[in-house]
N, CA, C and O atoms as a GROMACS GRO file, in nm:
protein
  316
    1MET      N    1   1.994   0.374  -2.303
    1MET     CA    2   2.136   0.368  -2.343
    1MET      C    3   2.205   0.254  -2.257
    1MET      O    4   2.280   0.177  -2.317
    2ASP      N    5   2.187   0.240  -2.133
    2ASP     CA    6   2.250   0.145  -2.063
    2ASP      C    7   2.236   0.012  -2.112
    2ASP      O    8   2.336  -0.060  -2.120
    3ALA      N    9   2.119  -0.031  -2.146
    3ALA     CA   10   2.104  -0.169  -2.208
    3ALA      C   11   2.178  -0.182  -2.342
    3ALA      O   12   2.229  -0.292  -2.365
    4LYS      N   13   2.190  -0.102  -2.416
    4LYS     CA   14   2.276  -0.103  -2.536
    4LYS      C   15   2.414  -0.125  -2.499
    4LYS      O   16   2.474  -0.222  -2.545
    5ALA      N   17   2.472  -0.042  -2.418
    5ALA     CA   18   2.605  -0.072  -2.376
    5ALA      C   19   2.637  -0.198  -2.311
    5ALA      O   20   2.739  -0.261  -2.335
    6LEU      N   21   2.537  -0.237  -2.217
    6LEU     CA   22   2.572  -0.369  -2.159
    6LEU      C   23   2.552  -0.480  -2.261
    6LEU      O   24   2.625  -0.579  -2.255
    7SER      N   25   2.454  -0.468  -2.357
    7SER     CA   26   2.438  -0.580  -2.453
    7SER      C   27   2.564  -0.596  -2.547
    7SER      O   28   2.591  -0.703  -2.601
    8SER      N   29   2.638  -0.484  -2.564
    8SER     CA   30   2.747  -0.474  -2.624
    8SER      C   31   2.875  -0.507  -2.545
    8SER      O   32   2.986  -0.498  -2.598
    9GLY      N   33   2.858  -0.544  -2.424
    9GLY     CA   34   2.985  -0.574  -2.345
    9GLY      C   35   3.052  -0.462  -2.285
    9GLY      O   36   3.162  -0.475  -2.232
   10LEU      N   37   2.994  -0.359  -2.290
   10LEU     CA   38   3.056  -0.243  -2.229
   10LEU      C   39   2.972  -0.201  -2.102
   10LEU      O   40   2.849  -0.194  -2.100
   11PRO      N   41   3.064  -0.172  -1.986
   11PRO     CA   42   3.009  -0.131  -1.877
   11PRO      C   43   2.932   0.003  -1.891
   11PRO      O   44   2.957   0.074  -1.988
   12ALA      N   45   2.848   0.038  -1.809
   12ALA     CA   46   2.770   0.163  -1.818
   12ALA      C   47   2.793   0.251  -1.716
   12ALA      O   48   2.826   0.207  -1.606
   13VAL      N   49   2.779   0.384  -1.739
   13VAL     CA   50   2.786   0.498  -1.648
   13VAL      C   51   2.651   0.540  -1.650
   13VAL      O   52   2.603   0.563  -1.761
   14TYR      N   53   2.570   0.556  -1.536
   14TYR     CA   54   2.434   0.611  -1.526
   14TYR      C   55   2.419   0.705  -1.424
   14TYR      O   56   2.503   0.715  -1.335
   15GLN      N   57   2.314   0.779  -1.428
   15GLN     CA   58   2.287   0.878  -1.329
   15GLN      C   59   2.205   0.823  -1.209
   15GLN      O   60   2.103   0.758  -1.230
   16VAL      N   61   2.249   0.848  -1.088
   16VAL     CA   62   2.178   0.807  -0.968
   16VAL      C   63   2.028   0.851  -0.974
   16VAL      O   64   1.994   0.962  -1.014
   17GLY      N   65   1.942   0.754  -0.932
   17GLY     CA   66   1.813   0.782  -0.920
   17GLY      C   67   1.738   0.776  -1.060
   17GLY      O   68   1.620   0.811  -1.071
   18SER      N   69   1.816   0.727  -1.166
   18SER     CA   70   1.750   0.709  -1.302
   18SER      C   71   1.665   0.576  -1.313
   18SER      O   72   1.594   0.554  -1.411
   19GLY      N   73   1.676   0.487  -1.205
   19GLY     CA   74   1.619   0.360  -1.224
   19GLY      C   75   1.707   0.258  -1.295
   19GLY      O   76   1.664   0.144  -1.314
   20HIS      N   77   1.824   0.294  -1.332
   20HIS     CA   78   1.908   0.205  -1.424
   20HIS      C   79   1.987   0.118  -1.328
   20HIS      O   80   2.032   0.013  -1.374
   21ASP      N   81   2.012   0.149  -1.193
   21ASP     CA   82   2.084   0.058  -1.109
   21ASP      C   83   2.053  -0.078  -1.106
   21ASP      O   84   2.136  -0.167  -1.088
   22GLU      N   85   1.903  -0.097  -1.127
   22GLU     CA   86   1.850  -0.230  -1.121
   22GLU      C   87   1.884  -0.317  -1.250
   22GLU      O   88   1.881  -0.440  -1.249
   23LEU      N   89   1.915  -0.248  -1.353
   23LEU     CA   90   1.958  -0.307  -1.476
   23LEU      C   91   2.103  -0.324  -1.488
   23LEU      O   92   2.144  -0.427  -1.541
   24VAL      N   93   2.188  -0.233  -1.445
   24VAL     CA   94   2.332  -0.228  -1.456
   24VAL      C   95   2.379  -0.311  -1.342
   24VAL      O   96   2.470  -0.389  -1.370
   25LYS      N   97   2.339  -0.311  -1.222
   25LYS     CA   98   2.399  -0.390  -1.110
   25LYS      C   99   2.553  -0.348  -1.102
   25LYS      O  100   2.597  -0.233  -1.098
   26GLY      N  101   2.623  -0.465  -1.103
   26GLY     CA  102   2.772  -0.448  -1.092
   26GLY      C  103   2.843  -0.407  -1.216
   26GLY      O  104   2.962  -0.377  -1.216
   27GLY      N  105   2.758  -0.405  -1.332
   27GLY     CA  106   2.833  -0.380  -1.461
   27GLY      C  107   2.854  -0.239  -1.503
   27GLY      O  108   2.869  -0.203  -1.620
   28GLY      N  109   2.855  -0.159  -1.394
   28GLY     CA  110   2.877  -0.016  -1.424
   28GLY      C  111   2.892   0.059  -1.292
   28GLY      O  112   2.905   0.000  -1.185
   29LEU      N  113   2.890   0.200  -1.305
   29LEU     CA  114   2.891   0.296  -1.202
   29LEU      C  115   2.791   0.404  -1.222
   29LEU      O  116   2.754   0.445  -1.332
   30PRO      N  117   2.750   0.449  -1.103
   30PRO     CA  118   2.650   0.577  -1.113
   30PRO      C  119   2.740   0.701  -1.089
   30PRO      O  120   2.854   0.696  -1.042
   31TYR      N  121   2.670   0.816  -1.130
   31TYR     CA  122   2.723   0.938  -1.099
   31TYR      C  123   2.601   1.030  -1.049
   31TYR      O  124   2.486   1.006  -1.087
   32SER      N  125   2.629   1.122  -0.974
   32SER     CA  126   2.519   1.217  -0.914
   32SER      C  127   2.509   1.332  -0.996
   32SER      O  128   2.396   1.371  -1.024
   33VAL      N  129   2.615   1.397  -1.041
   33VAL     CA  130   2.609   1.529  -1.111
   33VAL      C  131   2.709   1.517  -1.240
   33VAL      O  132   2.812   1.450  -1.233
   34PRO      N  133   2.675   1.579  -1.344
   34PRO     CA  134   2.779   1.556  -1.450
   34PRO      C  135   2.919   1.585  -1.436
   34PRO      O  136   3.001   1.538  -1.515
   35GLN      N  137   2.955   1.667  -1.332
   35GLN     CA  138   3.095   1.692  -1.305
   35GLN      C  139   3.163   1.574  -1.246
   35GLN      O  140   3.286   1.572  -1.242
   36ASP      N  141   3.085   1.464  -1.195
   36ASP     CA  142   3.138   1.345  -1.134
   36ASP      C  143   3.189   1.245  -1.256
   36ASP      O  144   3.275   1.160  -1.234
   37ILE      N  145   3.132   1.262  -1.381
   37ILE     CA  146   3.163   1.173  -1.469
   37ILE      C  147   3.312   1.138  -1.503
   37ILE      O  148   3.350   1.021  -1.511
   38PRO      N  149   3.388   1.241  -1.521
   38PRO     CA  150   3.534   1.215  -1.542
   38PRO      C  151   3.590   1.122  -1.436
   38PRO      O  152   3.661   1.027  -1.469
   39ALA      N  153   3.559   1.148  -1.302
   39ALA     CA  154   3.624   1.060  -1.205
   39ALA      C  155   3.563   0.918  -1.216
   39ALA      O  156   3.634   0.819  -1.205
   40VAL      N  157   3.430   0.911  -1.237
   40VAL     CA  158   3.369   0.781  -1.254
   40VAL      C  159   3.435   0.693  -1.368
   40VAL      O  160   3.464   0.574  -1.354
   41LEU      N  161   3.454   0.767  -1.481
   41LEU     CA  162   3.517   0.701  -1.599
   41LEU      C  163   3.663   0.660  -1.565
   41LEU      O  164   3.711   0.556  -1.612
   42GLU      N  165   3.735   0.745  -1.480
   42GLU     CA  166   3.862   0.691  -1.435
   42GLU      C  167   3.853   0.564  -1.357
   42GLU      O  168   3.933   0.472  -1.377
   43GLU      N  169   3.760   0.559  -1.272
   43GLU     CA  170   3.747   0.434  -1.172
   43GLU      C  171   3.711   0.322  -1.264
   43GLU      O  172   3.760   0.210  -1.249
   44MET      N  173   3.617   0.354  -1.368
   44MET     CA  174   3.573   0.233  -1.449
   44MET      C  175   3.702   0.176  -1.533
   44MET      O  176   3.725   0.055  -1.544
   45VAL      N  177   3.779   0.273  -1.589
   45VAL     CA  178   3.898   0.228  -1.660
   45VAL      C  179   3.991   0.139  -1.570
   45VAL      O  180   4.042   0.034  -1.609
   46ALA      N  181   4.005   0.187  -1.458
   46ALA     CA  182   4.101   0.116  -1.367
   46ALA      C  183   4.048  -0.020  -1.329
   46ALA      O  184   4.130  -0.106  -1.299
   47GLY      N  185   3.923  -0.048  -1.326
   47GLY     CA  186   3.866  -0.184  -1.288
   47GLY      C  187   3.784  -0.233  -1.412
   47GLY      O  188   3.694  -0.314  -1.391
   48TYR      N  189   3.805  -0.194  -1.527
   48TYR     CA  190   3.734  -0.228  -1.643
   48TYR      C  191   3.690  -0.386  -1.651
   48TYR      O  192   3.572  -0.422  -1.657
   49GLU      N  193   3.795  -0.467  -1.650
   49GLU     CA  194   3.759  -0.611  -1.659
   49GLU      C  195   3.670  -0.657  -1.562
   49GLU      O  196   3.587  -0.745  -1.587
   50GLY      N  197   3.682  -0.602  -1.449
   50GLY     CA  198   3.594  -0.648  -1.323
   50GLY      C  199   3.450  -0.605  -1.348
   50GLY      O  200   3.357  -0.681  -1.322
   51PHE      N  201   3.433  -0.485  -1.400
   51PHE     CA  202   3.295  -0.426  -1.432
   51PHE      C  203   3.241  -0.520  -1.547
   51PHE      O  204   3.128  -0.569  -1.543
   52GLN      N  205   3.325  -0.539  -1.646
   52GLN     CA  206   3.273  -0.624  -1.765
   52GLN      C  207   3.230  -0.772  -1.717
   52GLN      O  208   3.139  -0.832  -1.774
   53ASP      N  209   3.297  -0.823  -1.616
   53ASP     CA  210   3.275  -0.962  -1.573
   53ASP      C  211   3.148  -0.965  -1.511
   53ASP      O  212   3.089  -1.073  -1.503
   54LYS      N  213   3.090  -0.846  -1.458
   54LYS     CA  214   2.972  -0.848  -1.381
   54LYS      C  215   2.845  -0.814  -1.469
   54LYS      O  216   2.734  -0.804  -1.417
   55ILE      N  217   2.865  -0.798  -1.596
   55ILE     CA  218   2.759  -0.761  -1.674
   55ILE      C  219   2.663  -0.876  -1.696
   55ILE      O  220   2.708  -0.983  -1.736
   56LYS      N  221   2.525  -0.860  -1.673
   56LYS     CA  222   2.439  -0.957  -1.709
   56LYS      C  223   2.317  -0.875  -1.778
   56LYS      O  224   2.260  -0.782  -1.722
   57VAL      N  225   2.290  -0.916  -1.889
   57VAL     CA  226   2.195  -0.857  -1.960
   57VAL      C  227   2.061  -0.911  -1.933
   57VAL      O  228   2.040  -1.030  -1.954
   58THR      N  229   1.964  -0.832  -1.888
   58THR     CA  230   1.835  -0.875  -1.853
   58THR      C  231   1.738  -0.878  -1.978
   58THR      O  232   1.719  -0.776  -2.045
   59SER      N  233   1.686  -0.983  -2.003
   59SER     CA  234   1.580  -0.978  -2.125
   59SER      C  235   1.464  -0.912  -2.082
   59SER      O  236   1.440  -0.888  -1.964
   60VAL      N  237   1.387  -0.880  -2.180
   60VAL     CA  238   1.258  -0.815  -2.166
   60VAL      C  239   1.172  -0.904  -2.086
   60VAL      O  240   1.108  -0.859  -1.990
   61SER      N  241   1.168  -1.025  -2.121
   61SER     CA  242   1.084  -1.122  -2.040
   61SER      C  243   1.122  -1.141  -1.902
   61SER      O  244   1.030  -1.151  -1.821
   62GLU      N  245   1.246  -1.149  -1.858
   62GLU     CA  246   1.299  -1.151  -1.721
   62GLU      C  247   1.262  -1.017  -1.644
   62GLU      O  248   1.227  -1.020  -1.526
   63ALA      N  249   1.272  -0.907  -1.712
   63ALA     CA  250   1.232  -0.775  -1.649
   63ALA      C  251   1.078  -0.773  -1.613
   63ALA      O  252   1.034  -0.736  -1.504
   64ALA      N  253   1.002  -0.817  -1.721
   64ALA     CA  254   0.847  -0.824  -1.705
   64ALA      C  255   0.818  -0.910  -1.588
   64ALA      O  256   0.739  -0.871  -1.502
   65ASP      N  257   0.882  -1.032  -1.580
   65ASP     CA  258   0.856  -1.128  -1.474
   65ASP      C  259   0.879  -1.071  -1.331
   65ASP      O  260   0.807  -1.092  -1.234
   66ALA      N  261   0.996  -0.994  -1.334
   66ALA     CA  262   1.034  -0.937  -1.205
   66ALA      C  263   0.928  -0.832  -1.163
   66ALA      O  264   0.886  -0.830  -1.047
   67TYR      N  265   0.885  -0.744  -1.257
   67TYR     CA  266   0.795  -0.657  -1.225
   67TYR      C  267   0.649  -0.711  -1.182
   67TYR      O  268   0.580  -0.652  -1.099
   68LEU      N  269   0.610  -0.825  -1.246
   68LEU     CA  270   0.482  -0.893  -1.216
   68LEU      C  271   0.497  -0.940  -1.071
   68LEU      O  272   0.403  -0.926  -0.992
   69GLU      N  273   0.619  -0.998  -1.033
   69GLU     CA  274   0.631  -1.046  -0.898
   69GLU      C  275   0.609  -0.929  -0.797
   69GLU      O  276   0.539  -0.942  -0.696
   70VAL      N  277   0.669  -0.822  -0.830
   70VAL     CA  278   0.654  -0.699  -0.734
   70VAL      C  279   0.500  -0.666  -0.723
   70VAL      O  280   0.447  -0.648  -0.613
   71TYR      N  281   0.428  -0.660  -0.849
   71TYR     CA  282   0.288  -0.607  -0.836
   71TYR      C  283   0.205  -0.719  -0.770
   71TYR      O  284   0.106  -0.686  -0.704
   72ALA      N  285   0.238  -0.844  -0.783
   72ALA     CA  286   0.154  -0.948  -0.720
   72ALA      C  287   0.190  -0.944  -0.571
   72ALA      O  288   0.099  -0.968  -0.492
   73GLY      N  289   0.304  -0.918  -0.526
   73GLY     CA  290   0.332  -0.892  -0.381
   73GLY      C  291   0.273  -0.778  -0.329
   73GLY      O  292   0.238  -0.782  -0.211
   74CYS      N  293   0.252  -0.662  -0.403
   74CYS     CA  294   0.181  -0.545  -0.357
   74CYS      C  295   0.032  -0.578  -0.338
   74CYS      O  296  -0.035  -0.531  -0.246
   75LEU      N  297  -0.017  -0.662  -0.430
   75LEU     CA  298  -0.175  -0.680  -0.426
   75LEU      C  299  -0.198  -0.810  -0.340
   75LEU      O  300  -0.312  -0.856  -0.328
   76GLY      N  301  -0.095  -0.865  -0.283
   76GLY     CA  302  -0.121  -0.982  -0.199
   76GLY      C  303  -0.166  -1.104  -0.280
   76GLY      O  304  -0.252  -1.181  -0.236
   77LEU      N  305  -0.108  -1.120  -0.397
   77LEU     CA  306  -0.151  -1.245  -0.490
   77LEU      C  307  -0.032  -1.336  -0.485
   77LEU      O  308   0.084  -1.299  -0.468
   78PRO      N  309  -0.071  -1.460  -0.502
   78PRO     CA  310   0.036  -1.555  -0.502
   78PRO      C  311   0.137  -1.540  -0.626
   78PRO      O  312   0.100  -1.507  -0.739
   79VAL      N  313   0.260  -1.567  -0.592
   79VAL     CA  314   0.371  -1.541  -0.701
   79VAL      C  315   0.398  -1.669  -0.770
   79VAL      O  316   0.482  -1.674  -0.860
   0.00000   0.00000   0.00000
């Protein structure tokens, strides 16, 4: 869901530990428990343009290249 929001120019709200922080980066905010979402949304509304300015949509190719670099590093292969 985060990628769809970001691709549409909308900042994303995502759960901590979901792995989405590497995709969202500064283009959104995390929450720990569902009860945190209203406060997170208030913070996002207050700084909406700032979050929107930080959105960078990662292409599938860019994501694949990043993972390949990690795997190559783990295996001791040249990057």
